[in-house]
N, C-alpha and C positions, 0 to 999 in steps of 0.2 A: 386457587390451588397452588401449592408450593411443593416441588419435589427437589431433592438434593442428593448428590451422589459423591461419596468419598470412601477411602479405604477404612475399613473398620479398625478402630483402635489407634489410628494415626493421629498425631496432634495436628491441628490446623496451623497453617502458616499465614501470619499477617505480615510480618516483616522478616526478611532473611538477613542475618547479620554474620559476616565472617568473624572468626574468633578474635583476630587482631583488630581493634577499633580503628587503628590508623589506616587500615586497608579497606574501610567500608566503601562499598560500591554504590553510588547514588542511584544506579539503575536497578538495584534490588531493594530499594527502600521507599517508604512513603507511597506516593501514587503509582510508582513503578513496581512495587512488590507483587509477586505472583499471588493469585487467588487459588484456593484449594478446591472449592466445591464447584461442580457443574450443576447449575440450577435451571429449573423451569418455574417461572413466577407469573401469576396473573393476580387480579384483584389488588393491584398496587395502589398506594396512596397517590393522589394527583392534586397538585396545586394548579388551579386554572381548569381549562376544559380542552380535551383532545378533539380536534376537528373531525367530524364524521366523514368528510370527503378526503381524508388522508388514509389511503388504503394501499398496503404493500409492506415490505420488510426492509429495515435498515440493518446492514451487517458491517461489522468492523473487525478486522484481523489485527493480530499483534502478538508479541513474544510473551510467553508465560511458561517458564521452564518447569518441567515435571520433577526433575531431580537436581540437587546440587552437583556441580561438576568440578573436577580439580582445575586449578589455575584461575586466571583472571576471566571474569564474565564481561562479555560485550553485549550491548542491547540487542544486537542482531542474532544472538545465540539461542534465545528462548524458543521453546516449542510453540507452534502456531496455535492460537486459541481464537475462535470466532465468537463474538458477542452479537446478539441479534435482538431487535425490537420489532415485533410483528404487530401492525396496526390493522384493525378491522372494525369499521362502523363505530368509531369513538372509543374502542377498547384497545389495550395494548398487552402483549405478552413478551416477557424477557426470557432469553435462553442463552446459555453459554456452553460451548463444547470445544474440547481439543480437536485439532485436525489429526486424525489417526494416520500419520505418515508411517512409512516403513521403519524409519529410525525411532519414532515414538513407540511403535509396537515392540521393537527389539528391546528398548530400554525398559518398557513396562514388564516384559517377560523376565528380564534380568533383575528387576527390582532396584536398579541403580543406573547412574549415568555411564554410558559407554563411550561418549565423545567428549573431548575437551572443546574449548571454545575457539572463536576466530582469532584470539590473541595468543594462542598457544600453538606449538608445533603439532600438526595432525598425524605424525608418523604412526602412532599406535591406534588411531581411530579405525573402527571396523569398515569404513567406506565413506563415500561422499557422493558428489553429483557425477554426471556422465563425462565431465571434462577433466577428471582426475584430481579435483580438489577434495582433499580428505575431510572436508568440513560437513557437519550435519545439515542436510537439506531439511529445514524445519517448516516449510510452507507457511511462513509467518508474516508475509509482507502485504499482499493485496488480496482482494476478492473481486472477481469479475463475473458478471452474469452472462451466460451464453447457453442457449438451447435447454432451458429448464433446470439448469444447475448453476451453482457458482463454482469458479475455479479459485482455489487457494494457491498462491504462487510464492516464490522465494526470490530474494533480491539478487542472488548471484547466479541466476539461471538454474532451474531445477525441474523436478517433476511436478506438473500441475495436478493437484488433487481435486476431484469432483466432490462437492458437498451439496446436500439437499438444502435449499434456502429456508425451509421452514423447520424441519426436524434437526438440522445441522448434522445429520448422519453423514459420515465420511463414506462416499461411494467408491473410493479407491483411486489409485493412480490412473490418470486419464491418458489413454493412448490413442484416442479418436478412432475407434473401431479398427485398431491395429495398423493405422497408416502414419502415425506420428514419427518423425525422424528428428531427434534432437531433444534438447532441454528447452525450457521456455523462460524468458526473462520475466521480471516482476510485473511489467505493465503492458500486457497485450491489449489491443484495441478492438472493440466490437463496433461494426457499422450496422446500426439497426435497420438501415434501408435495404441492405443486401443479406443480412444474417451472417456475414463473414467475420471471422476472428483472425486478426493479423498479429504476427509475432516475429521475434528474432531470437537468436542465441549467440553467445560469445564464450570465450574461455581464455585462461591465462597463458596457454600455449598455442593459441589459435589465431593466426594472422588473417582472419576473415570473419565475417558475420554470415550466419545462415538466416535467410528471410523466408518466411512461409505464410500460408493462408489455410485456415480451416474453413471449409465451406459451410453453407447453411444446412447441409446434410450430415454434418458432424465428421467428415473425413478431410484429410489433408488434400487440398486441390492444387497447391502450388508450392514450390521450393526452389530457391536459387542461392548462389554464393556471391557475396560481395567482398572483394579482396581489400585488405588493409595493409598499411606499411609494417605493422607490428601488432601484437595483441593489445586490445583496448578494453575499456570497462564502461560501455554505455549503459544507461539505466532505463531510458524511456524512448519512445518513438512517437511519430505523429502520422495521421492519415488525412487525406482529402478524398473527394469523390473519385479521383482518378490516379492519385499518387500516394506513395508513402515516403516519409522522411526518416532516415536513420542517421546516427551520429558517430563521429570519430573525434573524441575530445581528449584534452591533454592530461587527464587523470589516468595513470597507467600503472601496470603491475611492475613492482621492483623485481627485475629478473635475477639479481643476485640472491634475493630472499627466496625466490621461486626455486632456484637450484638447491637451496638449503632445505626445501620442503615446506617453506612458510608462505603465508599470504600477506603481502604488504603492498600498499599503494602509495604513490606520490604524484605530485602535480608538476609536470614538466612545462615550465614557463617558456621554453624555446619553441614549443609547438603551437600551431594555430588550431582553431576549432574548424572542423570540416563537417559538412552535412551532405548526405547522399540522398538525392531525389530520384526515386525509381518509379516507373509506371506500376500501378498496383499489381498487375500480373506480369510485370516485366522480368528480365533477366539481368544478371550482374553486369553484363557488357552494355546495358542501356542506362546505367547510373550516370547522373550528372552531379559532379562534386562542386560544392559552393564553400568558399572559405570565409571565416569571420575571426574577430578578435578572440584570444584565448579565454576560456571560461569552463565551467562545468554546469550541466543541466541535469538535475534530478528528475524534474517533472515538467511535462508539457501541459499547457492550458488547453490549446486546440489549434487546428490548422485548417486552411481552406484555400480555394483557388479564387483569384481575383484577376481577371484578364490574363495577361502573360505571366503573372506572378503566383508563387506559392507564398502565402502569409502564414507565419507560425508564431504564436504567443507562448511564452515559457516563463518559468521562474528561473532567472539566471543567477548563478553563483559566480561572482567575479574571482573569489579566492577560496577554493574548497579546502586548502591546507593552511588553516590558521596557525599562527605562532602561538603556542600554548602559553597561557597566563596562569595555569593551575599548578599549585604546589601539591601534587597528588600522584600516587603510583600509577594512576590511570590517566595521566594528563593528556596523552596523545589521543585516546578515544574521546575524552571530554571535549577536546578542541575540535575534532572532526564533527562531532554531533552538534556543535554550535553553528547552525545554519544561518547564513546571511544572504538572502535571495530577494530579488526585485522583479516585478513584472517587466517583460522585455519583448520586443517584437522584431522578428526577422522577415525580410522579403527576399525571396530568391527569384530572380528574373530568368525565366526559361529561354528568352530570346537572346539576351546579352550575356548570360552566364555570371552576372554580378550579384553581389549581396549588399543589401542595405540593412542597417540595424539601429535600433533606438530604444531607450528606456521609456516605459509607459507610466511608471510610478516609482517612488523611492522608498515606500514602506517595506519592511522586512516581513514578507508573507510567503507561505509555502502550502503544499498539499492542495493544489488548485483543482477545480472541476467546473464543467459546464453542464447544462441540461443534456443528458445522454442522447436525447432525440435529435440534437443538432451537431453531434460529434462529426467532424470532417466537413462541416458546413459553416458559413459565417455565423458568429454568435455576437451578441451584444453584452451579455452579463456573464461574469465568472464569479465563483465563490471560493474563497481561500481562508486559510487560518493565519492569524497574526502570531508571531513568535514572541514569547515572553522574554524579558531580559534576565534570564536565569542561566545557571551553569549547566542545566540539562535541557533536553528537547521537550519543551512544554508550550502549549498553545493557549494564549490568554484571551483570544477573541475570534470573532467571525468578521470577514470583510467581503462585501459585494462590490465589484468593480464594474463600472460602465465604460466599455471600450469605445463607445461613441463620443461621450462627453468628458471622460476622465474622472467623473464624479465617483465618490465612494460612500457607502453606508457601512457602519461598523457597530458591533456590539462587543463589549468587554464582559467576560464572565464574572469578574469581581475578584477581590483579594483572596488568594489561596484556592481559587477555582480554575480548573484546567480542562479544556475541551478536547474533542476528537474531530477528525475530518468530517465535513458535513456536506455531502453531495445534494444537489437539488432533487426534491421529491415532488413531482407534479401532483396537483390536486386532481380528483376525478374530473374529467372533461377539460383539463388544462388547455389554455390557448396560447401560452407564451412562456418565456424564460423566467419570469418572476411570478407566474400564476401558480403558486404552490408553496412549499414549505422547505425548511431546512431542519433536519433531525440530527442530533449528535448526543453522545455521552458526555457528561461533565462529572469530574471528580471534585469533591469538596474536601479539602485537607482538614478543616476544622471538625467536620462531622464524620470524617473518615468513612465516607460512603459515596456511592455513585448516584447519578440521576440520568434520566432521559429528558432532554430539552427539545421543544418544538417551537420553531420560529416562523413567522410569516415572511416569506422570501421578499415580498414587496416592501416590508417595513421592519428591517432588522433592529433599528434603533429603539423600537418600542419594547424590546426584550422578549422573553419567551411567552408564547401563548399558554403553554402548559409545561409543568415540571413533574415528571413521574419519579417518585423516590424509590430507590433500590436499597435493599438491606446490605449489599456488599459493594465494594468498589469494582469499577471496570478499569483495570490497570491501563495507564497511558500506553498507547501502541501506535500502529501504523495506519493502513488505508481502509477505506470504507466504500460501500456502494449502496444504492437504493434500487430495489426491485419493485416495480409497479404492480398493483393488483391485477391488471390485465395481463402482464407477463406471467405472473404466478398461475393465472387461470389457463394460459395457453402453453405452459411448459411442456416440452416434448420428451424430457428424460424421465425414466421411472423414478418414483420416490418411494422406496421401500418403507413400510411401517416399521417403527422402532419401539419396542416396549420400554417405557421410561425406566422401569424398575431394574433393568439389567445393566445399566450404565455405571461405569466406575471411573474415577478421575485419574488414576495412576498413583505415582509415588510422592514422596515427601521432599520438600525443599528446605527443611529446617536443619 
């Protein structure tokens, strides 16, 4: 069965091109170009065989703008679109849907863009997030499974939107039964042992973090304030069984630009990196601060307790503000999106108050994950994406890192083939961190289409066990999650039925 939804009479968009060729934005071209149709596809061609003990759904979020907007486009501007591959007993179904945020619905009703992008002055935009940023909250960054639904989040702290993991129906802005106080950063953490969801928020005019917990019952059970010396821009956090780790890093808001109504960041090399270790249910006055060398951290691998120490593995960016080498009107954005990150380990000694830090590997890898069942506990294996040596943010392969031996397994997708974040997907009855699969979308530039690739997590080097061919691309995007079959069966949130024939994709980007 194949179903497709688009606006009647509108021309499809394959590649969006500005009028002036010298101003072409690479994040609107090729594998980044928005797709128009929202599809539901099964009976897809398969090269190889889909394992029958792979049961669950792989979901990946990313930017896919609904309408062209005035001014310069930044990759972070696009409306959130979730692409999903649902596996059941050796079969797979693909589906993609926009996240129906408040801003998306406003622009759909207007039939045009109402917001400019991150690189433009937001003074005439109709609104923004709760912290006064007039930038469109697009819920385009991550997807996190909690209590029967996935949460679509935004990288600058925004409203988390509940999404049904199978139908991809947007369930609406999530306020956690009316108890939620604040916005939510891009990467909240779920502790599967307790059912808790841990989060923080920050803002460009806010010299503190708010740290909170959503309990297993779906309500906010804890909230506290952690003071900072000035507004900061942290992106991720870590959890252990008894503690959380939050960050005060030297990537900061340009206050002169802020006074002018703009959003601009810079890397202050005079500042150290600081890490706030707080008891999970503790208060701001219980924070222990640990200092380390300056850096930026987009993504945490995992963290756990080891005797008197908190151990935290991350992808560490030594210099997040590259000097641009691009002769291009968008040189600044292109430089920022050229990530250069390596696996790195911190140890925070709770008895002495000291920090030790060391690199674990020198490869340029990002978008890390571990088996979600061991989040906050010691892990041995992590799975990450290797970054291609390209002017845009593209992943050219998968990397499995053994933190016990330092050994790596890798798979390269091949020339002109680019992948997506691939979290570990345990097989039915899985007994360990490699007893399962990796699933990811792959874009093939030559064929101008997408694929779903499935790998044996214990043997990445042998290549995909199966390749499911798609008739359209899955534009390169951001973060992904895997929801196991047992989690789908035990989901506690209502999943409203949605008649496929009533769905429409919104407007044109041509």
